[in-house]
C-alpha positions as CSV (number, residue, x, y, z in Angstrom):
1,M,-22.7,-19.2,28.9
2,S,-23.0,-21.3,32.0
3,G,-19.4,-22.5,32.0
4,P,-16.8,-24.5,30.1
5,G,-17.5,-28.1,29.2
6,A,-15.2,-30.8,28.0
7,G,-12.8,-29.3,25.5
8,Q,-14.3,-25.8,25.9
9,A,-12.2,-22.9,26.9
10,D,-13.1,-20.7,29.8
11,P,-12.7,-17.2,28.3
12,G,-11.7,-15.8,31.7
13,Q,-8.9,-18.3,32.4
14,A,-5.2,-17.3,32.2
15,G,-3.8,-17.6,28.7
16,A,-7.1,-17.5,27.0
17,G,-6.4,-14.1,25.4
18,P,-8.6,-11.0,25.4
19,A,-12.3,-11.7,25.5
20,A,-15.6,-9.8,25.1
21,S,-19.0,-11.0,25.9
22,G,-22.6,-9.7,25.6
23,Q,-26.1,-10.6,24.7
24,A,-26.6,-12.1,21.2
25,P,-29.9,-12.8,19.5
26,G,-30.2,-16.5,18.8
27,A,-27.1,-17.3,20.9
28,A,-27.2,-20.3,23.2
29,G,-28.5,-19.0,26.6
30,G,-28.5,-15.5,25.1
31,A,-24.7,-15.2,25.6
32,L,-22.0,-14.5,23.0
33,V,-18.3,-14.9,23.9
34,V,-15.5,-13.7,21.7
35,R,-11.9,-14.5,22.7
36,G,-8.5,-14.0,21.1
37,V,-6.2,-17.0,20.8
38,P,-2.6,-16.4,21.8
39,G,0.4,-18.3,20.6
40,I,0.2,-17.9,16.9
41,P,3.8,-17.6,15.6
42,E,4.9,-15.5,12.6
43,I,3.5,-17.4,9.6
44,T,5.6,-18.1,6.5
45,D,5.1,-19.6,3.1
46,G,4.3,-23.3,3.3
47,D,3.3,-23.4,7.0
48,D,0.5,-25.8,7.9
49,L,-1.8,-23.2,9.2
50,G,-4.5,-25.7,10.2
51,A,-2.1,-27.5,12.5
52,I,-0.7,-24.3,14.0
53,V,-4.2,-22.9,14.8
54,A,-5.3,-26.3,16.2
55,A,-2.3,-26.4,18.5
56,A,-2.9,-22.8,19.7
57,L,-6.5,-23.6,20.3
58,T,-5.6,-26.6,22.4
59,D,-3.1,-24.7,24.4
60,A,-5.7,-22.0,25.1
61,G,-8.2,-24.5,26.4
62,G,-9.7,-26.0,23.3
63,V,-12.8,-25.4,21.2
64,S,-16.4,-26.7,21.4
65,D,-18.8,-28.0,18.8
66,G,-20.5,-25.0,17.3
67,D,-17.6,-22.6,17.8
68,V,-16.6,-20.3,14.9
69,V,-12.8,-19.9,14.4
70,V,-12.1,-16.5,12.8
71,V,-8.7,-16.1,11.1
72,A,-7.2,-12.9,9.6
73,S,-6.6,-13.2,5.9
74,K,-3.1,-11.9,6.4
75,V,-1.9,-15.1,8.0
76,V,-3.8,-17.2,5.5
77,A,-2.1,-15.3,2.7
78,K,1.3,-15.7,4.2
79,A,0.9,-19.5,4.6
80,E,-0.2,-19.7,0.9
81,G,2.8,-17.8,-0.5
82,R,1.0,-14.6,-1.3
83,L,3.8,-12.4,0.0
84,V,5.4,-11.1,-3.2
85,R,8.1,-8.7,-4.2
86,A,6.7,-5.4,-5.4
87,E,8.7,-2.2,-5.5
88,D,5.6,-0.4,-6.6
89,R,2.4,-1.1,-4.5
90,E,0.3,0.9,-7.0
91,Q,1.3,-1.6,-9.8
92,A,0.4,-4.5,-7.5
93,I,-3.0,-3.0,-7.0
94,T,-3.4,-2.6,-10.7
95,D,-2.5,-6.2,-11.3
96,E,-5.0,-7.4,-8.7
97,A,-7.9,-5.3,-9.9
98,V,-10.4,-6.2,-12.6
99,R,-11.9,-2.7,-12.7
100,V,-11.6,0.7,-10.9
101,V,-14.8,1.8,-9.1
102,A,-13.4,5.1,-7.9
103,S,-10.2,7.0,-7.6
104,R,-9.4,10.0,-5.6
105,T,-6.2,12.0,-5.1
106,A,-5.6,13.7,-1.7
107,P,-4.0,17.2,-1.4
108,D,-0.7,15.5,-0.4
109,G,-0.7,13.7,-3.7
110,R,-1.6,10.2,-2.4
111,T,-4.2,8.4,-4.5
112,T,-6.8,6.0,-3.1
113,R,-8.4,3.5,-5.5
114,I,-11.5,1.6,-4.8
115,V,-11.4,-1.4,-7.1
116,Q,-13.1,-4.7,-7.7
117,T,-10.9,-7.8,-7.2
118,R,-11.0,-11.1,-9.1
119,H,-13.0,-12.5,-6.2
120,G,-15.7,-9.8,-6.8
121,F,-14.9,-7.9,-3.7
122,V,-15.1,-4.1,-3.9
123,M,-12.4,-2.6,-1.6
124,A,-9.7,-0.1,-1.2
125,A,-6.4,-1.1,-2.9
126,A,-7.6,-4.6,-3.9
127,G,-6.6,-5.7,-0.4
128,V,-2.9,-5.3,-1.2
129,D,-1.2,-4.8,2.2
130,A,2.2,-3.3,2.7
131,S,2.1,-3.2,6.5
132,N,4.2,-5.5,8.7
133,V,5.9,-7.1,5.6
134,P,9.5,-6.9,4.5
135,E,10.6,-3.8,2.6
136,G,9.9,-4.1,-1.1
137,H,7.2,-6.6,-0.6
138,V,3.4,-6.6,-0.5
139,L,0.9,-9.2,0.7
140,L,-2.0,-10.1,-1.6
141,L,-5.4,-11.6,-0.7
142,P,-5.7,-15.4,-0.8
143,V,-6.5,-16.6,-4.3
144,D,-9.6,-18.5,-3.1
145,P,-10.6,-17.4,0.4
146,D,-13.5,-19.8,0.6
147,G,-11.3,-22.6,-0.4
148,S,-8.8,-21.5,2.3
149,A,-11.6,-21.5,4.9
150,R,-12.6,-25.1,3.9
151,A,-9.0,-26.3,4.1
152,L,-8.6,-24.7,7.6
153,R,-11.9,-26.2,8.8
154,R,-10.7,-29.7,7.8
155,G,-7.3,-29.2,9.4
156,I,-8.6,-27.9,12.6
157,A,-11.5,-30.4,12.8
158,E,-9.2,-33.4,12.2
159,R,-6.9,-32.3,15.1
160,T,-9.6,-31.3,17.6
161,G,-12.4,-33.6,16.8
162,R,-14.8,-30.6,17.0
163,R,-17.6,-29.5,14.6
164,I,-16.6,-25.9,13.9
165,G,-17.1,-23.1,11.4
166,V,-14.3,-21.0,9.9
167,V,-14.4,-17.4,8.8
168,V,-11.5,-15.6,7.0
169,T,-11.6,-11.8,7.3
170,D,-10.1,-8.6,5.9
171,T,-10.7,-4.9,6.4
172,F,-13.2,-3.0,4.3
173,G,-14.6,0.5,4.1
174,R,-18.3,1.1,3.7
175,P,-20.5,3.4,1.5
176,W,-22.1,6.3,3.4
177,R,-19.9,5.9,6.6
178,N,-16.4,6.8,7.7
179,G,-14.1,4.2,9.2
180,Q,-13.4,0.6,8.4
181,T,-14.4,-2.8,9.9
182,D,-13.5,-6.4,9.3
183,L,-15.8,-8.4,6.9
184,A,-15.7,-12.0,5.8
185,V,-13.8,-12.9,2.6
186,G,-14.0,-16.6,3.1
187,A,-16.2,-19.0,5.1
188,A,-16.8,-22.7,5.6
189,G,-19.1,-24.7,7.8
190,L,-21.6,-22.0,8.8
191,A,-24.7,-20.2,7.5
192,V,-23.3,-17.1,5.9
193,V,-26.7,-15.2,6.1
194,D,-29.8,-15.3,8.3
195,D,-32.6,-15.0,5.8
196,A,-35.7,-13.8,7.6
197,R,-37.8,-13.1,4.5
198,G,-41.2,-14.8,4.7
199,S,-41.4,-14.6,8.5
200,V,-43.2,-11.9,10.4
201,D,-42.1,-9.3,12.9
202,R,-43.5,-8.9,16.4
203,S,-46.4,-6.9,15.1
204,G,-47.3,-9.6,12.5
205,R,-46.0,-7.7,9.5
206,P,-44.3,-9.8,6.9
207,L,-40.6,-9.4,6.4
208,S,-39.5,-9.0,2.8
209,V,-36.0,-7.7,2.8
210,S,-34.4,-8.8,6.1
211,V,-31.3,-10.8,5.3
212,A,-28.6,-10.4,7.9
213,A,-25.0,-11.0,6.7
214,T,-24.1,-13.3,9.7
215,V,-20.5,-14.0,8.6
216,D,-19.8,-10.2,8.4
217,Q,-21.3,-9.7,11.9
218,I,-19.0,-12.4,13.2
219,A,-16.0,-10.9,11.4
220,S,-16.6,-7.5,13.0
221,A,-17.2,-9.0,16.4
222,A,-13.8,-10.8,16.2
223,D,-12.1,-7.6,15.2
224,L,-13.1,-6.0,18.6
225,V,-10.7,-8.4,20.5
226,R,-8.1,-8.8,17.8
227,G,-6.9,-5.3,17.1
228,K,-4.6,-4.4,14.2
229,A,-1.3,-4.5,16.0
230,S,-1.8,-7.0,18.8
231,G,-0.5,-10.0,17.0
232,T,-3.7,-12.0,17.6
233,P,-4.8,-13.1,14.2
234,V,-7.1,-15.9,15.4
235,V,-10.3,-15.4,17.4
236,V,-13.0,-17.9,18.6
237,V,-16.6,-16.9,18.7
238,S,-18.8,-19.1,20.9
239,G,-22.5,-19.2,21.6
240,L,-24.0,-18.9,18.2
241,D,-26.2,-21.5,16.5
242,V,-24.8,-21.1,13.0
243,V,-22.4,-24.0,12.4
244,T,-23.5,-26.5,9.7
245,E,-22.5,-30.1,8.8
246,E,-21.5,-29.1,5.2
247,D,-18.9,-26.5,4.2
248,G,-21.6,-24.5,2.4
249,P,-21.2,-22.0,-0.5
250,G,-19.0,-19.6,1.4
251,V,-18.8,-15.8,1.1
252,A,-19.1,-16.0,-2.7
253,V,-22.9,-15.9,-2.4
254,L,-22.6,-12.4,-0.8
255,V,-21.0,-10.8,-3.9
256,R,-23.5,-8.8,-5.8
257,D,-23.8,-9.1,-9.5
258,A,-23.6,-6.1,-11.7
259,G,-27.4,-5.9,-12.2
260,S,-28.1,-5.6,-8.5
261,D,-25.2,-3.3,-7.6
262,M,-26.5,0.2,-6.9
263,F,-22.9,1.4,-6.1
264,R,-21.0,0.1,-9.1
265,W,-19.2,3.4,-9.7
266,G,-18.0,6.3,-7.6
267,S,-20.0,9.5,-7.9
268,D,-17.5,11.3,-10.1
269,E,-17.0,8.2,-12.2
270,A,-20.8,7.7,-12.7
271,Y,-21.2,11.4,-13.7
272,A,-18.3,11.1,-16.2
273,R,-19.8,7.9,-17.7
274,G,-23.2,9.5,-17.9
275,R,-21.9,12.6,-19.6
276,A,-19.9,10.5,-22.1
277,D,-22.9,8.4,-22.9
278,A,-25.0,11.6,-23.5
279,E,-22.4,13.1,-25.8
280,R,-22.3,9.9,-27.8
281,G,-26.0,9.9,-27.8
């Protein structure tokens, strides 16, 4: 980026928070800037998160038209009263799940469950979080993360006068690979995918399956400067041409239906179901 304009934060200025930059395909001028936003206080039930984030953005130098504000689902859930008393986290997971995809018990006796939530997300423990919350409580995912993103977008836009997108994120594991990364659970005001089907590559070959999950890429980029224990739940991503006038359909369009889900069951669960079907046969 060539430099900050009116209302645009300089990612290198004091107080702007941690930042990372690099080359990004499709980014304005070929540059992508990702910066953490300091100054977000501890969020509690009923807080006006849009007002709080807008104030922190202003204190950090502001935002520009086309910026994407990325917010951790944890603070969204706290503001929406999703911190609940639960002496048994496993029961909370059961309550939040609509089906168990896979369950494994480690040698130390701990059980990990991959489940599908009411939102359609497939993730460990239904997103039920017991870290950095009062003893005897757990934090649940927002009821409607896309709706949360839309409300945040309105709140921030009204106070800053900027045309922005909003992405709400949470942590997911992935089939075939160890480790976790942040993905989008809610979005408003930006293209959630970059659908290149029907175009051609540099060799002139037609592209038939190239659909990039743009919001998930943004979520993962934001996590690089956020960290899990840094207390920086809000990140701004600048330099992408993805923000739209309308809120759009949100992350809901990324959820696969049962007919197209090739990983609907864990390997042990799929084997057991197949054997049971054969025995009934």
